[in-house]
N, C-alpha and C positions, 0 to 999 in steps of 0.2 A: 603471259606470266604475271604482268602487272595487274591485269583484270582479276586473276585468281587471288592475288594478294589483297586487292581492294575488297573483294567479296569476303575473304577470310577476316579482314579487319572489321568490316561491317558486322559480321556475325559475332565477333567478340564484343563490340560496342553494344549490340542488341542484348547479348547475354548479361553484360554488366548492368545495363540500364534497367533490367527487370529483376535483378537480384535485390534482396532486401530481407526484412524479418516479418514473420507473421506468427503471433503467439496467442493461443487460446488459453486464457487465464481465468480459472474458476475454482470454486470449491466443489467437492463431490460428496454425496451422501450427507449433506447438511452438517458439515463439520465446523462451521463458524458458530461458536457456542460460548456460553458463559456459565460457569458453575456446575456444569453437568458432571455426573460420575460415570456415565456409560454413553459413549458416543453413538451406540446403535439403538439406544432406548431413549427417545426424545422426552419421554415422560419423567425420566430420572433427574432432569435438571432443566435448564433454560437455554433457549437460543439466545445468541448475542443480542438480537433485535427485540427480545422481550422487554428489555429495560433500556437499551441504548440505540442510538443511531450508529452508523459506521461509516468510516472512510476507508475505501479499499483501493490500493495502489499497485501498479506494476512499475518497478524501479530498475533502471539500468545502472550497472556498475562496471567500469572498465577493468578494474583490478581484482574482481571477486572478493571485495572487502565490503561488508555491510556496515555502513556508518550508523551510529545511533541517531535517531531523529531529533530534531530541534523544534519544540513547539513554538518557538519565537520566529520561525522561518516559514510562516503560513503562505507567504507570497510565492515561494518556490516549492510548495508541497510538503513542507516540514522536513525536508531532507537535512542530513547532518551538515554542519558548517565547519568541522574541525580541519586541522592541517592535513592537506592531501585528500580531502573529501572529493569524490568524483561522482557521487550518486546523482541521478537525474530521474525525475518522475516522468515516465513515458505516458502513462494513462491513469486516470483516477475516476472512481465512482463514489458518489455520496449517496448512501442508502438511509432512508428515514426510519424512525422507530416503527417496529412491526412490519418492516418491509414496505414495498410500494407496488405489490402486485394488484392491489385494488385501487391504486391512485395514480400519481404522476410517475412516469418512468424516469430513470436516470438520464443524464444529458446524452448518453450514447444510445438511448432508445430501449435499453434492457430493463425489464422489471424483475423484482426479486421478492421471494416470499419470506416468511419470518425466519427461516433457517438459512438465508442467503443462498438459496438455490434459485437458479434462473427460471422465472415463470414465463419469460419470453426470450427465446434464443435469437432475437433480432440482431444483436450485435455483441458477441462475446469475444471477438478476436481483435487484437491490436495489430495493425499493419503499417509498415513503412517500407515501401519498395525502393527508397533511395538509401537506406541504411546498409552499409557494407562493412562497418567496423566491428571486429570481433569483440566479445565481452560477455557479460553475464546479466541475468535478470533475477529478481526475486519479488515475492508478493508481501505486502505489508497491510495489516488491518488495524485501524485505530478503533478503540472502544469509546464512542462519543467523539467530542471535539478535543483534540490534543491540548493538554495543559498540565500544570503541576499535579502529580499523583494520579494521573489517568494512565490507562494501560494500552498496550499495543502488542501485536504479534508479527514476527518476521519469519517467513518461510526459509527453506534452504535455497541456495542459488542454482540457476540452470544456465549452462553455456548456451549462448545465442547461436542459432543456425541462420547464417546470412544468405542462404541460397533460396529463400522463399520467392516464388515467382508470381504469386497472386493468382487471380482467376480461380480455377478449380483446384489449385494445389492445396494440400492439407497443411494447415499451420502446425507449429510445434504444440504438443499437448502439455500444458503446465497446470495440473490440478493440485490443489491441496487435498490430500487423501485423508481418511480417518487416522492413518498412522501418523499423520503430521501433527495431531493434537493442536488444532488451531484455537486454543484458548488464549486470549490476550494475557500474557504472564509477565512481560517486561513493563516496568513502571517508571514513569518520569519522576525525577526527584522532586521533593516539595520545594516550593518557592523559598528563596533565601531572603529574609527581610533586609531592606536597605539600611545602611548605617544611620541615616536620619531617623528612620522608623524605630530602630533599636534605641537611639538616643532619647526619643520622646517617651518610649516605654520605660526607660530607666528613670527619666525625670518624673514621670507619673508615679512610679513606685516610691521614689524618694519623698515626694509630697505626701503620699499616703502614710509613709512611715513617720514623718514629722507630725502629721495631724494626730496619728494614733498616740504618739508619745505625749503630746500636749493634753490629750484627753485623759 
């Protein structure tokens, strides 16, 4: 009986140790775009990479709440820093202007063409076999380097399946489809001038007004 219980316990441990997450996160049909009017006619507009580089992220949220990004938090992947913020960047790809299918691949070994389609399917899956905590993920695409008045796009969230076993198992499919309209439409607010800067501007205006009066 004790032997049977021991075997059963070992089986549970083995199952838990191989549980985790595996997420295939990509765009489909060239939907990372900028200014296009027809997602299915690439000649109608521009791909995002025609004018910009891109930062593409897979972000985890424990509470299914997408925090607005913070361009001042580059060290942590630009995730939000508000009260109760729990977003964590799980994976990130930095894609150069015009893509990098003819040049240097991303750090994960994947190369991308001008429409952010994978030109090399070497590594399109995020895996963590030790992650067993339930939660949600979403995709974020920055248009260029995040900063004042730059744009970004957030996808809808996807509940995380924590039963991924690795090996030949199929990861969760998490594509941004044409229906997702992946045009960066959210904009960071413009930078607010510091009080000292405003004071100098005011002083300069006063000096100009005095000189004009004297003239």
